[in-house]
C-alpha positions as CSV (number, residue, x, y, z in Angstrom):
1,M,-55.4,-66.7,-54.0
2,N,-56.7,-64.3,-51.5
3,N,-58.0,-67.1,-49.1
4,N,-54.4,-68.6,-49.3
5,Y,-52.9,-65.3,-48.4
6,N,-55.2,-64.9,-45.3
7,E,-54.4,-68.6,-44.1
8,D,-50.8,-67.9,-44.4
9,N,-51.2,-64.6,-42.5
10,Q,-53.2,-66.1,-39.7
11,R,-50.7,-69.1,-39.5
12,K,-47.9,-66.4,-39.3
13,Q,-49.6,-64.4,-36.6
14,R,-50.3,-67.6,-34.5
15,A,-46.6,-68.6,-35.0
16,I,-45.5,-65.2,-33.7
17,K,-47.9,-65.3,-30.7
18,Q,-46.6,-68.8,-29.9
19,A,-42.9,-67.6,-30.0
20,K,-43.5,-64.5,-27.9
21,T,-45.1,-66.5,-25.2
22,A,-42.4,-69.3,-25.3
23,F,-39.7,-66.5,-25.0
24,I,-41.6,-64.8,-22.0
25,V,-42.0,-68.1,-20.2
26,L,-38.3,-69.1,-20.8
27,L,-37.2,-65.7,-19.6
28,V,-39.2,-65.6,-16.5
29,S,-38.2,-69.3,-15.5
30,G,-34.6,-68.4,-16.1
31,L,-34.9,-65.3,-14.0
32,L,-36.6,-67.3,-11.2
33,M,-33.8,-70.1,-11.4
34,G,-31.0,-67.4,-11.3
35,L,-32.9,-65.8,-8.3
36,L,-33.0,-69.2,-6.4
37,V,-29.5,-70.1,-7.2
38,S,-28.0,-66.6,-6.2
39,F,-30.1,-66.8,-2.9
40,G,-28.6,-70.3,-2.2
41,L,-25.0,-69.3,-2.9
42,I,-25.4,-66.2,-0.6
43,K,-26.6,-68.7,2.1
44,L,-23.7,-70.9,1.5
45,M,-21.1,-68.2,1.5
46,N,-22.5,-66.8,4.8
47,Y,-22.6,-70.3,6.3
48,F,-18.9,-71.0,5.5
49,G,-17.9,-67.2,6.6
50,L,-16.8,-66.2,3.0
51,T,-18.5,-63.0,3.3
52,E,-16.8,-61.7,6.5
53,K,-13.8,-59.3,6.1
54,R,-11.1,-60.4,8.5
55,N,-8.8,-58.0,10.2
56,Q,-5.3,-58.0,8.4
57,I,-3.7,-58.3,12.0
58,E,-5.6,-61.6,12.6
59,I,-4.5,-62.9,9.2
60,I,-0.9,-62.1,10.0
61,K,-1.2,-63.7,13.6
62,D,-2.7,-66.9,12.0
63,N,0.1,-67.2,9.6
64,I,2.7,-66.7,12.2
65,N,1.3,-69.5,14.5
């Protein structure tokens, strides 16, 4: 009976360790993908000029013409 309890406890500890490792790997890979996507998005926004604040007078002149 005691031997069975030891095996179950060891199996439980291995499963917990494996779950923690998988969680950390998924967390780190998700953070890295988010970093790459945000960097690419910022580059695209800069390329298309979406980060520039235009002067309101210029906007009105563009709308009139």
